[in-house]
N, C-alpha and C positions, 0 to 999 in steps of 0.2 A: 761297768758297761762303757762302751765307747760309742759316742755319737759322731756323725759326720756333719760338720758345720761348713756351709759354703756362703761366701759373701760375693755378690756381683757388683762390680763397679763399672761405671761408664766415664771415660776420660776423653774429653775432646782434644784431638790432635790430628796432625797431617800424616804422621807415621807412627809405627810401633815404638821407635826409639824416643820420639817426642812424648808420646803418651806415658812411657815408662819414666821419663825424666819428670814430667808433671806430677805423676803419682808419687814418685819418690820424694819430691819436694813437699807434696801434701802430707805425706807420712812424717817428714821431719818437722813440719809446722803443726802437726796434730789436727789437721782439717780434712782428713780422708773421708769423713762422713759426708762431706759436701758432694762426693762422687758416688756414694752408696746408693744403689738402686734397689737391691733385693737381698734378703737373707733367706737361706734355705737350710734345712736340717734333715737328717735321715736317722731314724731310730736304729739301735743296734740290731744286727742281723738282716737288715734290708739289703738286698743285692743291688749293686750299682752297675750290673752288667748292661742294663738298658741305657745308661748314660755314657758308656765307653764308646769311643770311635774305633773303627777297625784300623789296624796298623797299615801303613802304606805298603804296597807291593814292592818286592825287591827290585823288579824290573822298571820301576817308575823313574823317569829322568829327574835329575837333581832339581832342575828349575821348576818342575811340576810339584815336587815335594815342598819346595819353598813357597810356591804360590798357594798350595793347599794349606800349609801351616799358617800363612798370613790370613787366609780367608776364614779358616775354621778355628784357628787358635790352638 
């Protein structure tokens, strides 16, 4: 059986790059649990269709795709 395990972290930062750097440093120092907010799991066979975001439309401008990616992750 395959379970889906999801860990949610919150990292304080002014930008995505800074957050990534902080989290990478936390991983190296083995203190990533300081940023852990929530653990989730899904049993085998449960559909994840409700958690997937729709793909951006092909006609969407590049700057809007970047903005959407930054806001929604």
